[in-house]
C-alpha angles and dihedrals in degrees: 000000000000125000115237134210104215095186093055091046092052093044090053091048100045107014092237140040131219124205148154140237110240109206098160097081086229122145086191092060089048090052093049091053088051091051088051091056100249111167096222145350128217108216101213114222094155098069102015141069099245116138129204097261092050089046090059091053089051090051091053092048090052095047090053088071098032091251112147112247111212129171132216105216123227100222119040090195097054105091097169090055090054091050091050091054089055091046090060093051114269111151096222147345138239113207117198128218100019106171109158140041088239091060090046091054091048089056093050091047089058101041101040128064124227136328091027097035144356102250114141122251111268131212101175135090093310093070089030091247091298098321089115093065096189097040095109093039092070103286090112091055092057095043104039107097114219120198122181120195122228105205107144141057089248090054090053091048090054097037097112092055092044091051089054091064111120111236096029115127107175143015113210121197116218098205097190096054093039094051090046092051090049092052097248103094112191095357101123091174096055106128095227091048095049089048089054091051090052091048092054092046092052093048090052091050091047093053097035092247119149110249116221136182142174119246135185106202144032090252094050093047091051091048093050093049090051089047090060106268113137105182109056134168115209103183150005110229096226094043090049092049092048094049096043095044090049091049091050097049092045092051093048092050090047091052091050093053095049 
């Protein structure tokens, strides 16, 4: 049995992929997004309560509908933790706050096996207990999707060197943290901020790295895809539930009072 990289397959088919952060720790929410034909989910372990066992159930729910299950890690300096997540079967990792080429290399060392990295040979759910016969012969290197987040001014300054890291697949811009670090929190039209976005996008194009970004609306997602971004999140499941449930209850109460 051959290991697959669902993100690469969908990028080749459509030219872009759309996904969601899942902060709820809910395999049911993951399954619903798969039913709705999302390309990927990012199981958020940086800002959410999800544990490893629940994460595996979310991975299984995603795989059922050929939606790529990816995980945002909670500690960008904990390489063994990243390797363990891959050992239990996640298809790829998002690492926050990557600012230097040295950090980028450290990540690759811990998530790729030799000769590209130094990750230990795995025999668990990642290689399906030996079902993926070539997993430890390099197949996992080709099919493990590595996303590094650019979220600070320093990360932007070093983006060209970071993008040159062998084994890197995608740079993902966290607009909230980046704008905060640049002193213009939430101002997506700030000239310095938009210049930083363009700089990251151009570096990705130069090094054949997939450019990614977070968005918060249909209009913003459409704009970013047309701008050249190819890996785009369009919602957070808990944020979406909060906003939509608030909208519904407010509208019902308004209708009653009319």
